[in-house]
N, C-alpha and C positions, 0 to 999 in steps of 0.2 A: 519687581519687588522680592525681596528674599522671603524664604519661608519663616524666619524668625520674626521678621517684621509683621507678616500676615498673622502669626500666632500672638504677637503683641497686640496688635489692633483688635483681633478677636477677643482676647482676654479682656482688654479694656471695655470693649462693648458689652460683653456678658456682665461685667462688673457694674456697668452703668444701667444695664437692664435689671439686674438684681436690686439696685439701689432705687430706681424708679418705681419698681413694683413692690418694694419693701419685702424682700424675699422671705425673711424670717417671720414677719407678721403674717405673710400670705401663707406660709406653710402652717402656721398655728391655726389659721381659719380653716384650712383644708383638713387639718387634724380634727377639729370640731365637727366638720361635715361628715367626715368618714365615721366618726363616733356615732353621730346621729343615724347614719345609714345602717350601721351594724346593728343598732338598737331597733330599727324599725323592719329590718327584712325577715322574711319567713324562709326564703330561699336565696342563696347567695349568687350574685351574678357579677362576675369579675369585670365584665365589659363596662356595666353601669357604674362600678366603683371608679374605674379609670376615668370614665366621662365625667363623673362628679369631681374628682380630683383636679383634672385638667380644667374643666370648666369653672369650677370654683376658684382656682388660682387665677384664671384669666380674668374673671369678674372682679376680685379683690385687686389684682394688679392693675387693671384699668382704673379702678376708683382711685387707687393711690397715685397713678400717673396723672390723672385729670386734676387731682388735688394739688400736685406739685407744680402743674402748670399755672393753676390759679394763684397759688401762693408763693410763686417763684421770687417775687420782691421781698416778700416778708422772710422767706427762708435764707435769703441773702443776709439778714440781719442778725440771725440767731447762730450761736456757736455749733449747736447740734445739727444744724441742717444747712449751713453755708457751704459745705462741700458735696451737696447733692448734685446729680448731673447737670441740671438746668442752671442753678445759681453759679456753679463753678465754671460753667462754659464748656463742658465736655460733651453736652448734648443740646441741640437746639430746640426750641419750643415746637417747631414744626415736626421734627422727628419724634418728640415725646407725644405730640397729638396724634401722629399716625399710629404710633405704637399703641396708645390707649384706645383709639378707635377700633383698630384690628382686633385687639383683646376683647373689647366689648361685643363685637360680632361674633367672634369665634366661641367666646364664653357662652353667650346667649344660645347659639346653635347647638353646642355641646349639652347644655342642660335641657334643651328643648328635645333633644333625641331620647333623653331619659323620660321625661313627661313634661307636658305644657306648664303644669303649675310650678314646677321646680324652676323652669325659666322665668315665669312670671315673678316669683319671689327674688330671684337674681336680678331681674330688671328693677324691681322696686328698690332693692338694696342699693344698687348704683346710682339710681336717681336721687334717693334721699341723701346719700353720702356726698355726692358731688354738687347737687343742686340746691340743697337745703343746708345740710350740716356745715359744709365748708364755708359758705358765706357768712353763716351766723357765728362762727368762731371769733370773729373779731367785733361782733356786735353785742353778744349776750352770753351769760354762763349757761342759758337754757340750750345752748348749742350741745352741751353734753347729753341733755335729755333726748334731743332730736337724733343725735348720733348714735344713741343707745338702741334705736330701732334697726337700722341696718346692721349695727354690730352685733345684734342678738339673733339675726337670721341663720347664720351657718350651722349651729347645733340642730335647729329645727329643720334646715333645709335638708339635711341628711335624711331625716325621718320622712319628709315629703317625697324625696327621691326615691326612697325604698318602698313606699305605700302609695304614692300617687294621690294623697289626699291630707288635708289639715284638719286635725281633731284635737282633742284635749291632750293627747300625748305630745304632738308638735308644739302645742301652746305652752305646755309645761316646760318643754326644753327651751322654748323662746324665753319664758319668764325668768328661768335660772340665769341665762346669759344676759339678760336685760338688766336685772338688778345688780348682777356682779359687776357690771361696767362702771357703776357710779363710784363705789369705793376705789376701783382700780384707777380710773381716769382722774379722780379727784387727788389720790395719792400721787400720780404722775404729775398732775398740775402743781401740787404743793412742792414736789421735789425739784421741778424745773421752773419754778415761779418766775424767777428773775429772767430766764431765758424766753419763756413765753410773754412776759410783760414787754420785752424788747421788740418782740415780733407783733405785739398788739392783739395778743389772743386772750380771751376771757374764759378760764377753764374751771375756776373754783366758784361754788354757788353763792358765796358771799362776796366774792371778788378778792378775799384777803386769806392769808394764812391764819385764821382765827378759830376761836372755840366754836363758833357758828358752823364753820365748815367742817371741823372735827367731829361735831355732834351728828352732823348729817351722814359723814362717812360710817359712823357707829350704826346709826339707824338702818342705812342700806346694806351694811354688812350683815345685820341681824335678819333683814328680809331675805337677802341671798341665802343665808343658812337655813331659813325655814322653808322656803320654796324647794331648795335642793333636796330635802328629805320628804317632802310631801307624797311622793309616790309610794312610800312604805305603808301609807294609810289604805292603799287599794283603791283610791278614787280617781285614778288618772288612766282609766281604760287599760290598754295593753302595756302601757309603761309602768313596770313594777320595780320594786326594790326591797331586797331583804333587810331584815332587822340588823343583821351584822353589817351590810353595806351602809345602811342608813347611819349606824353608829360611828362607822369609820369617817363618813362624810361630815357627820356632826362634829367629830373631834377636829377634822380639818378646818371646819368652820370656826371652831373656838380658837384655833391658832390664828386664824386671820382676825378674828374679833380682838384677840390680845393685842396684835400690833396696831389695830385701829384705837383701842383704848390707850395704848402707849403713846400714840400720836396726840390723842386728846390731852394727856397729861403733860408731855414734854414740848409739843410743838416745834420739834426739831426736824430739820430737813432729812437727816439720816433716817428718822423714824418713818417718814413718808416713804423714802425709797425702800426700807424694810417691808412695808406694808404693800407697796406695789410688787415687789418680788414675791411676797407671800400670796397675793391674789392671783399672780401668773401660775404659781404652783397649785393653788387651789383649783382653778378651773380646768387645768390639765389633769390633775389626779382624780377629781371626781368624774370626769368623763370616762377615764380608764376604769374606775370602779363600777360605774354604771354598765359598761360593756362586759367587764368580767362577770358581774353579778348575773346579768342575763344568761350568759352561757354556762356558767357553773350551775345555775338552777336548771337550765335544760339537761345538762350531763347528769345531774343528780335525779 
């Protein structure tokens, strides 16, 4: 076999691996975990940060891989997923299962090296995502509520990895990402409603792109905003936030709320897409603000 052919096969395998593990989504989860870790540490340990990043990616990648194995027939029906490795035929179910299993073991071991409680939350996350959330997606809109639990773990997981304990600080980080997921995923469900319907997935709380769904999106956006600025009150232990940073987060929340209200008024697909993108920007930016706020306050 020529070198060029080897490189072609290797490149193709890497692309399939990235798609199977949802590379960009997994990186965003790792980003959240690292943000939580930087918020929780008193003393920086590069080794633990690497273990958290690799272990976190492995756990998310495993969850996504198992998810695609379970949903392979449904993925084949939808435009946005029909070219994934399994439905497209570029990867067998057995290969995907072997990768998912290996990632699960490796991920748990890496997180366990940091501390046992981090590994425990990692295990809970993958169990809920694969064994509860995934089957419920074709049964009930409540799947989004169930999925919000494993989805909210990463930000909190970083704090637990840094401190070895779960307290009000980790709980607050969990609640921020928990409430955020409702407007995010409902906006995504609204935007891709027809494709999800083809696959038989129930993503919207009322099952329809109606005012009832839009109102719930607004309410959960407000809850997300409120929980995100709670640390400024000084009631969340060692997790603190300055007035300046809380004000910036509040403004970002108002931007997200603007798009939620816009969706309520217009009920257009483009508005749902704008809200979804705004929600992604929101969660990323507030995590950056939280980390910068901590270290600026330390330096001052």
